[in-house]
N, CA, C and O atoms as a Maestro MAE file, in Angstrom:
{
 s_m_m2io_version
 :::
 2.0.0
}

f_m_ct {
 s_m_title
 :::
 protein
 m_atom[360] {
  # First column is atom index #
  i_m_mmod_type
  r_m_x_coord
  r_m_y_coord
  r_m_z_coord
  i_m_residue_number
  s_m_chain_name
  s_m_pdb_residue_name
  s_m_pdb_atom_name
  i_m_atomic_number
  :::
  1 25 95.500 96.669 98.328 1 A "MET " " N  " 7
  2 3 96.489 97.506 97.670 1 A "MET " " CA " 6
  3 2 95.796 98.741 97.109 1 A "MET " " C  " 6
  4 15 94.764 98.638 96.445 1 A "MET " " O  " 8
  5 25 96.371 99.909 97.384 2 A "LYS " " N  " 7
  6 3 95.822 101.147 96.877 2 A "LYS " " CA " 6
  7 2 96.284 101.350 95.440 2 A "LYS " " C  " 6
  8 15 97.479 101.276 95.153 2 A "LYS " " O  " 8
  9 25 95.355 101.601 94.551 3 A "ILE " " N  " 7
  10 3 95.668 101.789 93.140 3 A "ILE " " CA " 6
  11 2 95.863 103.275 92.867 3 A "ILE " " C  " 6
  12 15 95.003 104.093 93.193 3 A "ILE " " O  " 8
  13 25 96.993 103.615 92.269 4 A "LEU " " N  " 7
  14 3 97.332 104.992 91.963 4 A "LEU " " CA " 6
  15 2 96.366 105.561 90.934 4 A "LEU " " C  " 6
  16 15 96.086 104.931 89.914 4 A "LEU " " O  " 8
  17 25 95.860 106.761 91.213 5 A "LYS " " N  " 7
  18 3 94.967 107.428 90.257 5 A "LYS " " CA " 6
  19 2 95.624 108.736 89.852 5 A "LYS " " C  " 6
  20 15 96.098 109.490 90.701 5 A "LYS " " O  " 8
  21 25 95.650 109.001 88.559 6 A "ARG " " N  " 7
  22 3 96.238 110.214 87.997 6 A "ARG " " CA " 6
  23 2 95.404 110.700 86.836 6 A "ARG " " C  " 6
  24 15 94.614 109.952 86.260 6 A "ARG " " O  " 8
  25 25 95.590 111.955 86.502 7 A "THR " " N  " 7
  26 3 95.070 112.419 85.221 7 A "THR " " CA " 6
  27 2 96.135 112.067 84.193 7 A "THR " " C  " 6
  28 15 97.299 112.428 84.365 7 A "THR " " O  " 8
  29 25 95.771 111.394 83.166 8 A "ASN " " N  " 7
  30 3 96.733 110.884 82.183 8 A "ASN " " CA " 6
  31 2 96.773 111.770 80.942 8 A "ASN " " C  " 6
  32 15 96.588 111.298 79.820 8 A "ASN " " O  " 8
  33 25 97.018 113.055 81.161 9 A "ARG " " N  " 7
  34 3 97.113 113.968 80.031 9 A "ARG " " CA " 6
  35 2 98.438 113.786 79.311 9 A "ARG " " C  " 6
  36 15 99.467 113.510 79.927 9 A "ARG " " O  " 8
  37 25 98.394 113.942 78.026 10 A "PHE " " N  " 7
  38 3 99.590 113.814 77.199 10 A "PHE " " CA " 6
  39 2 100.463 115.049 77.384 10 A "PHE " " C  " 6
  40 15 99.971 116.175 77.313 10 A "PHE " " O  " 8
  41 25 101.745 114.845 77.619 11 A "TYR " " N  " 7
  42 3 102.760 115.889 77.789 11 A "TYR " " CA " 6
  43 2 102.410 116.863 78.902 11 A "TYR " " C  " 6
  44 15 102.475 118.076 78.704 11 A "TYR " " O  " 8
  45 25 102.041 116.352 80.065 12 A "ASP " " N  " 7
  46 3 101.732 117.155 81.243 12 A "ASP " " CA " 6
  47 2 103.025 117.391 82.025 12 A "ASP " " C  " 6
  48 15 103.558 116.461 82.630 12 A "ASP " " O  " 8
  49 25 103.531 118.622 82.020 13 A "THR " " N  " 7
  50 3 104.794 118.943 82.693 13 A "THR " " CA " 6
  51 2 104.577 119.745 83.969 13 A "THR " " C  " 6
  52 15 105.533 120.313 84.498 13 A "THR " " O  " 8
  53 25 103.362 119.808 84.475 14 A "SER " " N  " 7
  54 3 103.058 120.684 85.604 14 A "SER " " CA " 6
  55 2 103.695 120.258 86.920 14 A "SER " " C  " 6
  56 15 104.019 121.128 87.729 14 A "SER " " O  " 8
  57 25 103.893 118.965 87.181 15 A "ARG " " N  " 7
  58 3 104.404 118.524 88.486 15 A "ARG " " CA " 6
  59 2 105.912 118.482 88.587 15 A "ARG " " C  " 6
  60 15 106.468 118.967 89.572 15 A "ARG " " O  " 8
  61 25 106.592 117.921 87.609 16 A "PHE " " N  " 7
  62 3 108.022 117.661 87.743 16 A "PHE " " CA " 6
  63 2 108.890 118.377 86.706 16 A "PHE " " C  " 6
  64 15 110.114 118.249 86.741 16 A "PHE " " O  " 8
  65 25 108.289 119.118 85.799 17 A "GLY " " N  " 7
  66 3 109.067 119.796 84.777 17 A "GLY " " CA " 6
  67 2 109.392 118.929 83.576 17 A "GLY " " C  " 6
  68 15 109.942 119.424 82.592 17 A "GLY " " O  " 8
  69 25 109.067 117.651 83.633 18 A "GLN " " N  " 7
  70 3 109.216 116.720 82.517 18 A "GLN " " CA " 6
  71 2 107.861 116.063 82.291 18 A "GLN " " C  " 6
  72 15 107.026 116.057 83.195 18 A "GLN " " O  " 8
  73 25 107.626 115.512 81.107 19 A "PRO " " N  " 7
  74 3 106.334 114.858 80.867 19 A "PRO " " CA " 6
  75 2 106.065 113.771 81.906 19 A "PRO " " C  " 6
  76 15 106.905 112.904 82.144 19 A "PRO " " O  " 8
  77 25 104.894 113.829 82.512 20 A "GLN " " N  " 7
  78 3 104.507 112.884 83.565 20 A "GLN " " CA " 6
  79 2 104.155 111.530 82.970 20 A "GLN " " C  " 6
  80 15 103.491 111.457 81.936 20 A "GLN " " O  " 8
  81 25 104.597 110.460 83.618 21 A "ILE " " N  " 7
  82 3 104.286 109.098 83.179 21 A "ILE " " CA " 6
  83 2 102.787 108.877 83.320 21 A "ILE " " C  " 6
  84 15 102.196 109.197 84.352 21 A "ILE " " O  " 8
  85 25 102.184 108.329 82.283 22 A "ARG " " N  " 7
  86 3 100.755 108.028 82.318 22 A "ARG " " CA " 6
  87 2 100.574 106.605 82.844 22 A "ARG " " C  " 6
  88 15 101.219 105.678 82.354 22 A "ARG " " O  " 8
  89 25 99.700 106.426 83.839 23 A "VAL " " N  " 7
  90 3 99.539 105.145 84.532 23 A "VAL " " CA " 6
  91 2 98.125 104.615 84.319 23 A "VAL " " C  " 6
  92 15 97.142 105.329 84.518 23 A "VAL " " O  " 8
  93 25 98.040 103.349 83.910 24 A "TYR " " N  " 7
  94 3 96.754 102.669 83.727 24 A "TYR " " CA " 6
  95 2 96.790 101.355 84.494 24 A "TYR " " C  " 6
  96 15 97.838 100.714 84.574 24 A "TYR " " O  " 8
  97 25 95.665 100.951 85.055 25 A "HIS " " N  " 7
  98 3 95.590 99.705 85.819 25 A "HIS " " CA " 6
  99 2 94.480 98.825 85.250 25 A "HIS " " C  " 6
  100 15 93.412 99.315 84.884 25 A "HIS " " O  " 8
  101 25 94.744 97.529 85.182 26 A "ARG " " N  " 7
  102 3 93.745 96.545 84.772 26 A "ARG " " CA " 6
  103 2 93.701 95.441 85.807 26 A "ARG " " C  " 6
  104 15 94.740 94.982 86.283 26 A "ARG " " O  " 8
  105 25 92.506 95.017 86.153 27 A "GLN " " N  " 7
  106 3 92.353 93.909 87.084 27 A "GLN " " CA " 6
  107 2 92.613 92.595 86.366 27 A "GLN " " C  " 6
  108 15 92.465 92.500 85.148 27 A "GLN " " O  " 8
  109 25 93.000 91.586 87.132 28 A "GLY " " N  " 7
  110 3 93.234 90.270 86.555 28 A "GLY " " CA " 6
  111 2 91.925 89.593 86.192 28 A "GLY " " C  " 6
  112 15 90.876 89.878 86.770 28 A "GLY " " O  " 8
  113 25 92.007 88.701 85.233 29 A "SER " " N  " 7
  114 3 90.825 87.922 84.846 29 A "SER " " CA " 6
  115 2 91.287 86.550 84.379 29 A "SER " " C  " 6
  116 15 92.184 86.441 83.543 29 A "SER " " O  " 8
  117 25 90.678 85.513 84.916 30 A "GLY " " N  " 7
  118 3 91.081 84.155 84.565 30 A "GLY " " CA " 6
  119 2 92.495 83.877 85.010 30 A "GLY " " C  " 6
  120 15 92.824 84.035 86.186 30 A "GLY " " O  " 8
  121 25 93.334 83.466 84.083 31 A "LYS " " N  " 7
  122 3 94.730 83.170 84.408 31 A "LYS " " CA " 6
  123 2 95.633 84.397 84.299 31 A "LYS " " C  " 6
  124 15 96.811 84.324 84.652 31 A "LYS " " O  " 8
  125 25 95.117 85.490 83.831 32 A "ARG " " N  " 7
  126 3 95.929 86.697 83.645 32 A "ARG " " CA " 6
  127 2 96.006 87.498 84.948 32 A "ARG " " C  " 6
  128 15 94.981 87.772 85.573 32 A "ARG " " O  " 8
  129 25 97.208 87.866 85.350 33 A "CYS " " N  " 7
  130 3 97.434 88.641 86.580 33 A "CYS " " CA " 6
  131 2 97.025 90.104 86.365 33 A "CYS " " C  " 6
  132 15 96.990 90.583 85.231 33 A "CYS " " O  " 8
  133 25 96.716 90.804 87.454 34 A "PRO " " N  " 7
  134 3 96.466 92.243 87.319 34 A "PRO " " CA " 6
  135 2 97.746 92.938 86.862 34 A "PRO " " C  " 6
  136 15 98.848 92.428 87.067 34 A "PRO " " O  " 8
  137 25 97.587 94.116 86.235 35 A "ARG " " N  " 7
  138 3 98.773 94.767 85.694 35 A "ARG " " CA " 6
  139 2 98.627 96.280 85.672 35 A "ARG " " C  " 6
  140 15 97.526 96.829 85.636 35 A "ARG " " O  " 8
  141 25 99.767 96.918 85.694 36 A "TYR " " N  " 7
  142 3 99.871 98.348 85.443 36 A "TYR " " CA " 6
  143 2 100.508 98.515 84.086 36 A "TYR " " C  " 6
  144 15 101.418 97.771 83.720 36 A "TYR " " O  " 8
  145 25 100.031 99.492 83.340 37 A "THR " " N  " 7
  146 3 100.670 99.886 82.094 37 A "THR " " CA " 6
  147 2 101.182 101.300 82.300 37 A "THR " " C  " 6
  148 15 100.412 102.208 82.613 37 A "THR " " O  " 8
  149 25 102.480 101.483 82.125 38 A "LEU " " N  " 7
  150 3 103.104 102.795 82.241 38 A "LEU " " CA " 6
  151 2 103.446 103.268 80.843 38 A "LEU " " C  " 6
  152 15 104.168 102.599 80.103 38 A "LEU " " O  " 8
  153 25 102.921 104.423 80.492 39 A "ARG " " N  " 7
  154 3 103.180 104.982 79.162 39 A "ARG " " CA " 6
  155 2 103.993 106.257 79.294 39 A "ARG " " C  " 6
  156 15 103.836 107.019 80.249 39 A "ARG " " O  " 8
  157 25 104.850 106.472 78.335 40 A "CYS " " N  " 7
  158 3 105.658 107.680 78.292 40 A "CYS " " CA " 6
  159 2 104.732 108.889 78.181 40 A "CYS " " C  " 6
  160 15 103.667 108.802 77.569 40 A "CYS " " O  " 8
  161 25 105.132 110.007 78.765 41 A "GLY " " N  " 7
  162 3 104.310 111.207 78.722 41 A "GLY " " CA " 6
  163 2 104.368 111.935 77.399 41 A "GLY " " C  " 6
  164 15 103.516 112.781 77.127 41 A "GLY " " O  " 8
  165 25 105.364 111.626 76.557 42 A "CYS " " N  " 7
  166 3 105.516 112.387 75.312 42 A "CYS " " CA " 6
  167 2 105.465 111.530 74.043 42 A "CYS " " C  " 6
  168 15 105.550 112.064 72.938 42 A "CYS " " O  " 8
  169 25 105.325 110.194 74.192 43 A "CYS " " N  " 7
  170 3 105.238 109.339 72.999 43 A "CYS " " CA " 6
  171 2 104.423 108.088 73.340 43 A "CYS " " C  " 6
  172 15 103.783 108.043 74.391 43 A "CYS " " O  " 8
  173 25 104.437 107.084 72.480 44 A "ASP " " N  " 7
  174 3 103.618 105.888 72.672 44 A "ASP " " CA " 6
  175 2 104.370 104.703 73.267 44 A "ASP " " C  " 6
  176 15 103.842 103.591 73.265 44 A "ASP " " O  " 8
  177 25 105.587 104.902 73.777 45 A "GLN " " N  " 7
  178 3 106.327 103.809 74.419 45 A "GLN " " CA " 6
  179 2 105.607 103.384 75.696 45 A "GLN " " C  " 6
  180 15 105.013 104.217 76.382 45 A "GLN " " O  " 8
  181 25 105.659 102.076 76.020 46 A "LYS " " N  " 7
  182 3 104.982 101.606 77.223 46 A "LYS " " CA " 6
  183 2 105.721 100.428 77.838 46 A "LYS " " C  " 6
  184 15 106.493 99.740 77.171 46 A "LYS " " O  " 8
  185 25 105.464 100.208 79.144 47 A "VAL " " N  " 7
  186 3 105.977 99.074 79.890 47 A "VAL " " CA " 6
  187 2 104.798 98.498 80.667 47 A "VAL " " C  " 6
  188 15 104.048 99.235 81.307 47 A "VAL " " O  " 8
  189 25 104.640 97.185 80.608 48 A "GLU " " N  " 7
  190 3 103.584 96.539 81.383 48 A "GLU " " CA " 6
  191 2 104.204 95.831 82.578 48 A "GLU " " C  " 6
  192 15 105.212 95.134 82.455 48 A "GLU " " O  " 8
  193 25 103.581 96.023 83.740 49 A "ILE " " N  " 7
  194 3 104.037 95.399 84.981 49 A "ILE " " CA " 6
  195 2 102.915 94.509 85.483 49 A "ILE " " C  " 6
  196 15 101.882 94.996 85.941 49 A "ILE " " O  " 8
  197 25 103.124 93.200 85.395 50 A "TYR " " N  " 7
  198 3 102.169 92.232 85.928 50 A "TYR " " CA " 6
  199 2 102.605 91.896 87.344 50 A "TYR " " C  " 6
  200 15 103.794 91.715 87.602 50 A "TYR " " O  " 8
  201 25 101.646 91.813 88.268 51 A "TYR " " N  " 7
  202 3 102.011 91.534 89.654 51 A "TYR " " CA " 6
  203 2 101.073 90.517 90.262 51 A "TYR " " C  " 6
  204 15 99.934 90.350 89.827 51 A "TYR " " O  " 8
  205 25 101.581 89.840 91.283 52 A "ASP " " N  " 7
  206 3 100.760 88.970 92.110 52 A "ASP " " CA " 6
  207 2 101.416 88.880 93.478 52 A "ASP " " C  " 6
  208 15 102.376 89.605 93.738 52 A "ASP " " O  " 8
  209 25 100.937 88.028 94.345 53 A "ALA " " N  " 7
  210 3 101.372 88.026 95.744 53 A "ALA " " CA " 6
  211 2 102.865 87.735 95.916 53 A "ALA " " C  " 6
  212 15 103.463 88.196 96.889 53 A "ALA " " O  " 8
  213 25 103.477 86.992 95.010 54 A "ASP " " N  " 7
  214 3 104.864 86.593 95.237 54 A "ASP " " CA " 6
  215 2 105.845 87.016 94.149 54 A "ASP " " C  " 6
  216 15 107.022 86.662 94.232 54 A "ASP " " O  " 8
  217 25 105.413 87.751 93.141 55 A "GLY " " N  " 7
  218 3 106.350 88.131 92.099 55 A "GLY " " CA " 6
  219 2 105.862 89.249 91.203 55 A "GLY " " C  " 6
  220 15 104.697 89.643 91.237 55 A "GLY " " O  " 8
  221 25 106.786 89.748 90.400 56 A "LEU " " N  " 7
  222 3 106.506 90.786 89.418 56 A "LEU " " CA " 6
  223 2 107.079 90.381 88.071 56 A "LEU " " C  " 6
  224 15 108.093 89.688 87.993 56 A "LEU " " O  " 8
  225 25 106.419 90.819 87.021 57 A "GLU " " N  " 7
  226 3 106.969 90.706 85.673 57 A "GLU " " CA " 6
  227 2 106.987 92.109 85.100 57 A "GLU " " C  " 6
  228 15 105.932 92.695 84.857 57 A "GLU " " O  " 8
  229 25 108.159 92.645 84.884 58 A "ILE " " N  " 7
  230 3 108.316 93.997 84.357 58 A "ILE " " CA " 6
  231 2 108.981 93.897 82.990 58 A "ILE " " C  " 6
  232 15 110.122 93.450 82.870 58 A "ILE " " O  " 8
  233 25 108.257 94.316 81.973 59 A "GLY " " N  " 7
  234 3 108.806 94.283 80.614 59 A "GLY " " CA " 6
  235 2 109.181 92.891 80.157 59 A "GLY " " C  " 6
  236 15 110.113 92.736 79.367 59 A "GLY " " O  " 8
  237 25 108.477 91.866 80.635 60 A "GLY " " N  " 7
  238 3 108.738 90.494 80.238 60 A "GLY " " CA " 6
  239 2 109.769 89.775 81.100 60 A "GLY " " C  " 6
  240 15 110.084 88.614 80.840 60 A "GLY " " O  " 8
  241 25 110.299 90.448 82.125 61 A "VAL " " N  " 7
  242 3 111.295 89.840 83.009 61 A "VAL " " CA " 6
  243 2 110.618 89.456 84.321 61 A "VAL " " C  " 6
  244 15 110.159 90.326 85.061 61 A "VAL " " O  " 8
  245 25 110.553 88.145 84.615 62 A "ASN " " N  " 7
  246 3 109.938 87.658 85.845 62 A "ASN " " CA " 6
  247 2 110.946 87.656 86.974 62 A "ASN " " C  " 6
  248 15 112.133 87.407 86.764 62 A "ASN " " O  " 8
  249 25 110.455 87.941 88.194 63 A "GLY " " N  " 7
  250 3 111.330 87.891 89.357 63 A "GLY " " CA " 6
  251 2 110.537 87.947 90.641 63 A "GLY " " C  " 6
  252 15 109.391 88.396 90.657 63 A "GLY " " O  " 8
  253 25 111.146 87.492 91.715 64 A "ALA " " N  " 7
  254 3 110.524 87.555 93.034 64 A "ALA " " CA " 6
  255 2 110.495 89.009 93.510 64 A "ALA " " C  " 6
  256 15 111.310 89.827 93.083 64 A "ALA " " O  " 8
  257 25 109.552 89.319 94.393 65 A "LEU " " N  " 7
  258 3 109.438 90.679 94.909 65 A "LEU " " CA " 6
  259 2 110.730 91.146 95.574 65 A "LEU " " C  " 6
  260 15 111.164 92.281 95.374 65 A "LEU " " O  " 8
  261 25 111.337 90.267 96.361 66 A "ASP " " N  " 7
  262 3 112.584 90.644 97.033 66 A "ASP " " CA " 6
  263 2 113.697 90.943 96.033 66 A "ASP " " C  " 6
  264 15 114.520 91.829 96.262 66 A "ASP " " O  " 8
  265 25 113.720 90.215 94.941 67 A "ASP " " N  " 7
  266 3 114.705 90.448 93.887 67 A "ASP " " CA " 6
  267 2 114.519 91.838 93.268 67 A "ASP " " C  " 6
  268 15 115.490 92.573 93.087 67 A "ASP " " O  " 8
  269 25 113.276 92.195 92.946 68 A "TRP " " N  " 7
  270 3 112.987 93.507 92.374 68 A "TRP " " CA " 6
  271 2 113.299 94.612 93.368 68 A "TRP " " C  " 6
  272 15 113.825 95.655 92.979 68 A "TRP " " O  " 8
  273 25 112.984 94.407 94.648 69 A "ARG " " N  " 7
  274 3 113.305 95.410 95.673 69 A "ARG " " CA " 6
  275 2 114.807 95.660 95.734 69 A "ARG " " C  " 6
  276 15 115.256 96.804 95.803 69 A "ARG " " O  " 8
  277 25 115.567 94.587 95.707 70 A "GLU " " N  " 7
  278 3 117.020 94.682 95.791 70 A "GLU " " CA " 6
  279 2 117.594 95.484 94.623 70 A "GLU " " C  " 6
  280 15 118.600 96.177 94.775 70 A "GLU " " O  " 8
  281 25 116.962 95.389 93.476 71 A "ILE " " N  " 7
  282 3 117.455 96.072 92.282 71 A "ILE " " CA " 6
  283 2 116.944 97.513 92.190 71 A "ILE " " C  " 6
  284 15 117.719 98.431 91.921 71 A "ILE " " O  " 8
  285 25 115.646 97.712 92.411 72 A "LEU " " N  " 7
  286 3 115.038 99.009 92.132 72 A "LEU " " CA " 6
  287 2 115.093 100.011 93.276 72 A "LEU " " C  " 6
  288 15 115.251 101.205 93.023 72 A "LEU " " O  " 8
  289 25 114.971 99.572 94.514 73 A "LEU " " N  " 7
  290 3 114.954 100.528 95.624 73 A "LEU " " CA " 6
  291 2 116.218 101.369 95.726 73 A "LEU " " C  " 6
  292 15 116.111 102.578 95.933 73 A "LEU " " O  " 8
  293 25 117.404 100.797 95.592 74 A "PRO " " N  " 7
  294 3 118.592 101.656 95.631 74 A "PRO " " CA " 6
  295 2 118.587 102.738 94.544 74 A "PRO " " C  " 6
  296 15 119.073 103.847 94.770 74 A "PRO " " O  " 8
  297 25 118.045 102.420 93.381 75 A "LEU " " N  " 7
  298 3 117.976 103.417 92.306 75 A "LEU " " CA " 6
  299 2 117.054 104.562 92.684 75 A "LEU " " C  " 6
  300 15 117.368 105.721 92.410 75 A "LEU " " O  " 8
  301 25 115.934 104.264 93.301 76 A "LEU " " N  " 7
  302 3 114.979 105.296 93.691 76 A "LEU " " CA " 6
  303 2 115.493 106.122 94.865 76 A "LEU " " C  " 6
  304 15 115.305 107.339 94.886 76 A "LEU " " O  " 8
  305 25 116.125 105.498 95.822 77 A "LEU " " N  " 7
  306 3 116.597 106.209 97.006 77 A "LEU " " CA " 6
  307 2 117.804 107.093 96.719 77 A "LEU " " C  " 6
  308 15 117.962 108.128 97.367 77 A "LEU " " O  " 8
  309 25 118.653 106.725 95.777 78 A "VAL " " N  " 7
  310 3 119.802 107.551 95.425 78 A "VAL " " CA " 6
  311 2 119.328 108.912 94.943 78 A "VAL " " C  " 6
  312 15 119.868 109.935 95.366 78 A "VAL " " O  " 8
  313 25 118.345 108.943 94.081 79 A "GLU " " N  " 7
  314 3 117.829 110.205 93.556 79 A "GLU " " CA " 6
  315 2 117.233 111.052 94.680 79 A "GLU " " C  " 6
  316 15 117.452 112.262 94.719 79 A "GLU " " O  " 8
  317 25 116.497 110.445 95.575 80 A "ARG " " N  " 7
  318 3 115.871 111.178 96.667 80 A "ARG " " CA " 6
  319 2 116.932 111.784 97.578 80 A "ARG " " C  " 6
  320 15 116.799 112.941 97.977 80 A "ARG " " O  " 8
  321 25 117.975 111.044 97.917 81 A "LYS " " N  " 7
  322 3 119.029 111.552 98.785 81 A "LYS " " CA " 6
  323 2 119.748 112.726 98.133 81 A "LYS " " C  " 6
  324 15 120.061 113.706 98.809 81 A "LYS " " O  " 8
  325 25 120.014 112.645 96.834 82 A "ASP " " N  " 7
  326 3 120.674 113.742 96.138 82 A "ASP " " CA " 6
  327 2 119.815 114.999 96.158 82 A "ASP " " C  " 6
  328 15 120.340 116.091 96.375 82 A "ASP " " O  " 8
  329 25 118.511 114.874 95.938 83 A "SER " " N  " 7
  330 3 117.646 116.050 95.928 83 A "SER " " CA " 6
  331 2 117.505 116.651 97.321 83 A "SER " " C  " 6
  332 15 117.356 117.867 97.443 83 A "SER " " O  " 8
  333 25 117.548 115.831 98.386 84 A "GLN " " N  " 7
  334 3 117.494 116.348 99.745 84 A "GLN " " CA " 6
  335 2 118.783 117.095 100.076 84 A "GLN " " C  " 6
  336 15 118.741 118.108 100.775 84 A "GLN " " O  " 8
  337 25 119.911 116.623 99.595 85 A "ARG " " N  " 7
  338 3 121.178 117.304 99.815 85 A "ARG " " CA " 6
  339 2 121.173 118.669 99.133 85 A "ARG " " C  " 6
  340 15 121.662 119.645 99.701 85 A "ARG " " O  " 8
  341 25 120.633 118.745 97.937 86 A "LYS " " N  " 7
  342 3 120.575 120.003 97.219 86 A "LYS " " CA " 6
  343 2 119.710 121.009 97.962 86 A "LYS " " C  " 6
  344 15 120.054 122.189 98.038 86 A "LYS " " O  " 8
  345 25 118.580 120.545 98.516 87 A "ARG " " N  " 7
  346 3 117.686 121.445 99.261 87 A "ARG " " CA " 6
  347 2 118.374 121.973 100.510 87 A "ARG " " C  " 6
  348 15 118.237 123.153 100.834 87 A "ARG " " O  " 8
  349 25 119.114 121.119 101.219 88 A "LYS " " N  " 7
  350 3 119.784 121.524 102.458 88 A "LYS " " CA " 6
  351 2 120.907 122.528 102.173 88 A "LYS " " C  " 6
  352 15 121.162 123.417 102.986 88 A "LYS " " O  " 8
  353 25 121.574 122.391 101.035 89 A "SER " " N  " 7
  354 3 122.702 123.266 100.749 89 A "SER " " CA " 6
  355 2 122.267 124.655 100.294 89 A "SER " " C  " 6
  356 15 123.080 125.579 100.273 89 A "SER " " O  " 8
  357 25 121.007 124.815 99.932 90 A "ARG " " N  " 7
  358 3 120.528 126.133 99.459 90 A "ARG " " CA " 6
  359 2 120.340 127.110 100.560 90 A "ARG " " C  " 6
  360 15 119.945 128.250 100.314 90 A "ARG " " O  " 8
  :::
 }
 m_bond[359] {
  # First column is bond index #
  i_m_from
  i_m_to
  i_m_order
  :::
  1 1 2 1
  2 2 3 1
  3 3 4 2
  4 3 5 1
  5 5 6 1
  6 6 7 1
  7 7 8 2
  8 7 9 1
  9 9 10 1
  10 10 11 1
  11 11 12 2
  12 11 13 1
  13 13 14 1
  14 14 15 1
  15 15 16 2
  16 15 17 1
  17 17 18 1
  18 18 19 1
  19 19 20 2
  20 19 21 1
  21 21 22 1
  22 22 23 1
  23 23 24 2
  24 23 25 1
  25 25 26 1
  26 26 27 1
  27 27 28 2
  28 27 29 1
  29 29 30 1
  30 30 31 1
  31 31 32 2
  32 31 33 1
  33 33 34 1
  34 34 35 1
  35 35 36 2
  36 35 37 1
  37 37 38 1
  38 38 39 1
  39 39 40 2
  40 39 41 1
  41 41 42 1
  42 42 43 1
  43 43 44 2
  44 43 45 1
  45 45 46 1
  46 46 47 1
  47 47 48 2
  48 47 49 1
  49 49 50 1
  50 50 51 1
  51 51 52 2
  52 51 53 1
  53 53 54 1
  54 54 55 1
  55 55 56 2
  56 55 57 1
  57 57 58 1
  58 58 59 1
  59 59 60 2
  60 59 61 1
  61 61 62 1
  62 62 63 1
  63 63 64 2
  64 63 65 1
  65 65 66 1
  66 66 67 1
  67 67 68 2
  68 67 69 1
  69 69 70 1
  70 70 71 1
  71 71 72 2
  72 71 73 1
  73 73 74 1
  74 74 75 1
  75 75 76 2
  76 75 77 1
  77 77 78 1
  78 78 79 1
  79 79 80 2
  80 79 81 1
  81 81 82 1
  82 82 83 1
  83 83 84 2
  84 83 85 1
  85 85 86 1
  86 86 87 1
  87 87 88 2
  88 87 89 1
  89 89 90 1
  90 90 91 1
  91 91 92 2
  92 91 93 1
  93 93 94 1
  94 94 95 1
  95 95 96 2
  96 95 97 1
  97 97 98 1
  98 98 99 1
  99 99 100 2
  100 99 101 1
  101 101 102 1
  102 102 103 1
  103 103 104 2
  104 103 105 1
  105 105 106 1
  106 106 107 1
  107 107 108 2
  108 107 109 1
  109 109 110 1
  110 110 111 1
  111 111 112 2
  112 111 113 1
  113 113 114 1
  114 114 115 1
  115 115 116 2
  116 115 117 1
  117 117 118 1
  118 118 119 1
  119 119 120 2
  120 119 121 1
  121 121 122 1
  122 122 123 1
  123 123 124 2
  124 123 125 1
  125 125 126 1
  126 126 127 1
  127 127 128 2
  128 127 129 1
  129 129 130 1
  130 130 131 1
  131 131 132 2
  132 131 133 1
  133 133 134 1
  134 134 135 1
  135 135 136 2
  136 135 137 1
  137 137 138 1
  138 138 139 1
  139 139 140 2
  140 139 141 1
  141 141 142 1
  142 142 143 1
  143 143 144 2
  144 143 145 1
  145 145 146 1
  146 146 147 1
  147 147 148 2
  148 147 149 1
  149 149 150 1
  150 150 151 1
  151 151 152 2
  152 151 153 1
  153 153 154 1
  154 154 155 1
  155 155 156 2
  156 155 157 1
  157 157 158 1
  158 158 159 1
  159 159 160 2
  160 159 161 1
  161 161 162 1
  162 162 163 1
  163 163 164 2
  164 163 165 1
  165 165 166 1
  166 166 167 1
  167 167 168 2
  168 167 169 1
  169 169 170 1
  170 170 171 1
  171 171 172 2
  172 171 173 1
  173 173 174 1
  174 174 175 1
  175 175 176 2
  176 175 177 1
  177 177 178 1
  178 178 179 1
  179 179 180 2
  180 179 181 1
  181 181 182 1
  182 182 183 1
  183 183 184 2
  184 183 185 1
  185 185 186 1
  186 186 187 1
  187 187 188 2
  188 187 189 1
  189 189 190 1
  190 190 191 1
  191 191 192 2
  192 191 193 1
  193 193 194 1
  194 194 195 1
  195 195 196 2
  196 195 197 1
  197 197 198 1
  198 198 199 1
  199 199 200 2
  200 199 201 1
  201 201 202 1
  202 202 203 1
  203 203 204 2
  204 203 205 1
  205 205 206 1
  206 206 207 1
  207 207 208 2
  208 207 209 1
  209 209 210 1
  210 210 211 1
  211 211 212 2
  212 211 213 1
  213 213 214 1
  214 214 215 1
  215 215 216 2
  216 215 217 1
  217 217 218 1
  218 218 219 1
  219 219 220 2
  220 219 221 1
  221 221 222 1
  222 222 223 1
  223 223 224 2
  224 223 225 1
  225 225 226 1
  226 226 227 1
  227 227 228 2
  228 227 229 1
  229 229 230 1
  230 230 231 1
  231 231 232 2
  232 231 233 1
  233 233 234 1
  234 234 235 1
  235 235 236 2
  236 235 237 1
  237 237 238 1
  238 238 239 1
  239 239 240 2
  240 239 241 1
  241 241 242 1
  242 242 243 1
  243 243 244 2
  244 243 245 1
  245 245 246 1
  246 246 247 1
  247 247 248 2
  248 247 249 1
  249 249 250 1
  250 250 251 1
  251 251 252 2
  252 251 253 1
  253 253 254 1
  254 254 255 1
  255 255 256 2
  256 255 257 1
  257 257 258 1
  258 258 259 1
  259 259 260 2
  260 259 261 1
  261 261 262 1
  262 262 263 1
  263 263 264 2
  264 263 265 1
  265 265 266 1
  266 266 267 1
  267 267 268 2
  268 267 269 1
  269 269 270 1
  270 270 271 1
  271 271 272 2
  272 271 273 1
  273 273 274 1
  274 274 275 1
  275 275 276 2
  276 275 277 1
  277 277 278 1
  278 278 279 1
  279 279 280 2
  280 279 281 1
  281 281 282 1
  282 282 283 1
  283 283 284 2
  284 283 285 1
  285 285 286 1
  286 286 287 1
  287 287 288 2
  288 287 289 1
  289 289 290 1
  290 290 291 1
  291 291 292 2
  292 291 293 1
  293 293 294 1
  294 294 295 1
  295 295 296 2
  296 295 297 1
  297 297 298 1
  298 298 299 1
  299 299 300 2
  300 299 301 1
  301 301 302 1
  302 302 303 1
  303 303 304 2
  304 303 305 1
  305 305 306 1
  306 306 307 1
  307 307 308 2
  308 307 309 1
  309 309 310 1
  310 310 311 1
  311 311 312 2
  312 311 313 1
  313 313 314 1
  314 314 315 1
  315 315 316 2
  316 315 317 1
  317 317 318 1
  318 318 319 1
  319 319 320 2
  320 319 321 1
  321 321 322 1
  322 322 323 1
  323 323 324 2
  324 323 325 1
  325 325 326 1
  326 326 327 1
  327 327 328 2
  328 327 329 1
  329 329 330 1
  330 330 331 1
  331 331 332 2
  332 331 333 1
  333 333 334 1
  334 334 335 1
  335 335 336 2
  336 335 337 1
  337 337 338 1
  338 338 339 1
  339 339 340 2
  340 339 341 1
  341 341 342 1
  342 342 343 1
  343 343 344 2
  344 343 345 1
  345 345 346 1
  346 346 347 1
  347 347 348 2
  348 347 349 1
  349 349 350 1
  350 350 351 1
  351 351 352 2
  352 351 353 1
  353 353 354 1
  354 354 355 1
  355 355 356 2
  356 355 357 1
  357 357 358 1
  358 358 359 1
  359 359 360 2
  :::
 }
}
């Protein structure tokens, strides 16, 4: 799995016009699964995502990978389709 690398500057608006999400990764150790920590770009709010081969825990909610895909992918694709429509209409 490729681990996302970013500069985690506070309140960095250069890419999207809004504060960029700060991403941190930790490897698993012992019984603890590897995890991503996503922090807000403008404050100290955070969400931890623990992952392993068959499931994810996002914000304390456990679920199978297919379950998370079913919920999250439509949300991500709707935004992309809307932005592509806007580009085509210009």
